[in-house]
N, C-alpha and C positions, 0 to 999 in steps of 0.2 A: 456784541455782548448778549443779546437776546438769544442768539443761536447757541452759545456755549452753556447756558444754564441748564437746558434739558439734558445735555450730555453729562454734566457733573452730577446731576440728580440720579441718573441711571447708574453711574459708577458707585455712588454711595449706597444705593439700594442693593447692588450686587454684593458689596463688601459686607453689608449687614446681614444679607441672606446667608452668606458663607459663615459668618460668625455664629449666627443663630442656629445653624445646623450642627455645630460642634465638630465638623469634619476637619481633618488635617491632610491637606493635599500632598504633603511630603512623606507621610507614613506608608510603609510597605504593606500592601494588602495581601492577606493570606488566609488560609483556613486552619482551624484548630479544633481539637477534640480532646476529651478526657480519656485516659487509658481504661481499658476494660479487662476484667478478670476472665481468663479462659485457658483451656488446654490447647496445645498445638500439636497436630499430627505431622510427622516428617518422614519421608521415605529416603532411606539411605541406600545408595547403589554402589556396589563394588564390582569390579571386573578385573580379570587378570588371567594368568596362566596357572593351571593346576600343577602342584608339585608334590613329591612324595612326602608322607608324614615325617619321615626322617631319613637321612642318608649318612653313610659312613665311608670314609676313605681308609683302606687298610694298608699300612706301611710295614715293611720288614724291620725288625728290631736289630738285625745284624746282617752283615754282608756274607754272601755265600752263593753257592750254585744251586739253582732250582732243581731239586731231585724229583719231585712228584707234584703235579698240579691236578687237583681233584675236581675242579669246577670250571665252567666256561660261561660266557655271556648268555644270559637268559635263564640260567639255572636258579631254582629256588633253594635257599639255604636257611638254616636255623641258627640261632645264636649259639656259638661254641663249636659249630661244625668246622672241620679242618678244610682249609682252602688250598694250602700249599705246604710242602715240606722241603726244607733246605737240607742239603747233604750234611749229615752230622757224624760221619764216620770218624773224622779227626777229633771231634768233641767227645765221642764215645771213648776213644783211646785216652784222652786227657782225663776223663772221668775215672777210668780204671787206674791211672797213675795217682790221681788225687785220693782215691779210696785206699790204694796201697800205702800211700803216705800216712793216712790216718791209722791204718793197722800198725805201721812201723812205730809211730809215736806212742800208740797204746802199749806196744811191746816194750819199748824203751822205758815207759813209765812204770810198767810192771817190774822190769829189772831194777829200776831206780828204787822201787819200794823194797825189793829184797836187799839192795845195797844199804838202805837205811837200817834195816835190822842188823846186818853184819857190822856196820860202823858203830851202832849202838852197843853191840856185844863187845867189840874191841875196846870201846871207851870204858865200859863198865869194868872190864878186866884190868885195864891200866889204872883206873881210878881206885879200885880195891887194893891193888898192889901198892900204889902210892900211899894210900891211907894206912895200910899195914906197916909200912916203913916208918911213917910219921908217928905211929902209935907205940913203937918200941920204947920201953923205959931206958934201955941202955943202947944208945946208938953209937957208942964208941967204936964198935966193930965195923960200922958202916963207913964207907968212904964218901967223900963229898960227891964224887962222880956217880955213885949209885943213886943217891937222892936226886941229883940233877937229871940223870937219865930217866928215872921214873916220872919226874915232873914233866919232862919234855914229851915222853910217850903219852902221858895223860892229855897234855895240851894238843898234841897232834891228832890223837884219836877223837878228841872233842870237835876239833875243826873239821875233821873228815866226816863226822856225824852231821854237823850243821850243813856242810857242803852237800851231802847226800840228800838231806831234806829239801834244800833249795833246788837241787836238780830235779827231784821228783815233782815239786810244786810247779816248776817251770814247764816241764813236759806235760803234766796232767792238766794244767790250766791254759796258759797262753799258747804253748806248742800244739796241744790238741785242738784248741779253739781255732787257731790259724789253719790247721790241716782240714778241719771239718768245714770251715768257711770256704776254703778253696773248692771243696766238693760241692757245696751249695751254689757257688758261682758257676761252675761247669754245668750243673744240673739246670740252672736258670738259662744258660746259653742254649742248652739242648731244647728246653721248653720254648725258647724264643725262635728256634729253628722251625717251629710248627706254627703257621699262621691260621688263626681261627676267625670266623665271622663274629663281629661284635653284636649284631642284631639279626632278627628274622627279616628276610627280604629276598630280593632278586639281584643276581650279579648283573650290573649294568656296564661294567668296564673291566678289562683284564689287560695289564701292561707287562706281562712276563710270559715267557715260553720255557719249556723244559731245557735245561742246560745253560740258560742265561744266568748272569750274576745279579743278585738283588742288591739294592742300595737303600739304606734307611731314609734317604732323602726323596725317594720316589714312591708314589702310591702305586701299589701292585694291583689292587682291586678296588672297585667301587660297589657298594651294596646299598640298595634303596628299598625301603619298606613301601610297597605299592598297594598293599591291602587297604590302606587308608590314604586319602589324598587331602590336600589342604589348599585353600585359596587365601592369599594374604592381601591386605589393603590398608587404607587409613580412613579414619572418620574424624570429623571436626570436633573441637573441644566441647561444643554445646550438646553433642550427641553422645559422646563416649560414656558419660555418666548415666545415660538411659539404657545402655546395653548391659548384659550380664552373661557370664559364662554359662553354657548350657542352653542358651536361647536357640530354638530350632528355626532354621531358615530353609527356603527352597533355592536350590542352585540349578541354574540352567546351563548345560554344557553344549557349546556350539558343536554341531556335527552329529549330535545324538538325537534321534527322533523318539526316544523312549519316554520323554517327559522329564520333569524336574527331579533332581535327586535331593534327598534330605541331608541337610548339613546342620552343624551346631557350632555356636561360638565357643571356641576352646581357649582363646587367649585374648586378653585386652592389655595392650602395652601400658605400663604404669608411668612411662616417660614419653613426652611428646617426640615426634619425629623431627627431622632437621628443620622444618618450617616453624616448629614450636607450637603451632595451634592444631596440629593433626596428630592422632594417636594410632599406632598400629593395631590391627585386629586380625585374628586368624580364625577361619571357619574350616572345620574338619568334616570330611565326608567319610563316614565309617563304612559304608557299602557302596563303593564307586561303580559297581557293575561293569559296563563296557567303557566307562570313562578311563582315560589313560593320562599319566603325567605328561605335561606338555600341551594338552588341549586347553583352549581358552574357555572361560566360564564367566557367568554373570549372576548376580543375586541382588535382591531388593529386601531391605528390612524396614518395616514400618514401626516407628516408635511414637509414643504419645507422652508428652511432657506432663508434669504436674501442673495444677492451676497456678497461674501467676499473672501479674499485670502485663498487658501487651499493647503495643502501638503499631500503626502502619510502618512498614519498612521505610517509607518516604520521610518519616519523622526523624530518622536517625542520620547522623554523620559519623563516619569511622575514618580514623587516620592513624597509621602506625600502631595499631592494636588498641587505641583508645576510642571510646564512643561517647557521644553526647546528644542531647536533644535541647530544644529551646522551649522553655516554659514561658507562657504568656501571662503576664500579670500587670494590671493597670495600664494596658496599652503599650507595654514594653516587653521585649524578648530577652530572657535571661538564659544564658548558656549553662547547662547543668550536665556534668559528666555522669554517665550511667553504666551499669553492667548489663550486657545483653545475654539472653539465653537462646532457646530454640527458636528457629524461624522456619516458616514454610514458604518463604519467598514473598508473601503478601503482608503478613504481620510477624512481629518479632517480640519475644517476651523480654521485659525489663526486670531484672532480678535485683537491681540495686540503684538507688538514687532518685526514685520517683514515687509519688504517692497518688492514690486514686482520685483525689480531689483537685489535682493540678490540670490545667489546660496546656496542651502541647501543640506546637505548630506542626502541621502535616503537609503543607505546601510551601513552595518558595524557600525551603530550608537552606538550600545551597547559597541563597542570596543574603541570608541573615548574618548579623554580627551581634555580639553581646551588647546589650543595652540599647539596641535600636528600637525606635518607635514603630509600632505596627498597627494595622487596622484589621480586625477579624471580620471576614465576610461570611455570609451563610454558605 
């Protein structure tokens, strides 16, 4: 018994020392700090293949035999320049027939107009004769057949007059309109037999030879505007709002020793790409010099964010597009969902969900759970 008493005294003294220190051996130890207000600089890098500012595939609008081809691959063309002519001799004959039909309808309409005058004269004569018979005071000398014949003649000539007016209206309106429409149809087909370049550029492909038949389903030429080149890529959602159209950037083209070319941001996609968090951006090089479409190129854009609260990247957890931090209060970790902004890889801006007076866990974050007891260490 005398041996056990010293051991018990030691155990009690250790327990009292532990309670007196206020420590909790079960609490997770971590470091914490308050967010700071600062701007963050971020370098956005894009790389890819240079492509023409715009391209156009030229299709034939009708089937026919290629009569004359005016350009070849590598030729420079201007918008509206004739590339190909399809044999239109048959269409020219159809146009002559359609124009002759218009002339015929106009002649028939003129004759119908004369017919109206003749029919009106005949009716007036028949009507006057009928009126004269009906106006006689003594009609005893008239036979019933005379009156009936006069009435019939007046009715017939009136109907003939109405018919002549209807015939003229039909010829002068619908008949002439149809004939003239047919002329326009043939003229349109003749115009479609001439293929023109829709843009200024260079012929990059030709899929037709003289004498071959064209098809509306086959592209006959490809035209590319190579006086300007563009580089396309995507930027993350935290950066896209910091870019603006017109922003000048330096573009380095692989294989060219002449130095960087000046480009400018010309398009910022208003809708995210397939991933949902990246947005398309287009940079245009107005003076590409010796750079050619198909060459690979790289560029860097340095952007600076507005001032906002920021924390170390290690303080954040992100899962399925949602981000959160752990706010430390009274020795307990509280999970708080936040909105993240620009990051330079070391710090990240917090644009929503956090205030400047809160302490945030910056170490052992992956081990934390909501409501867990913690001990902040220096």
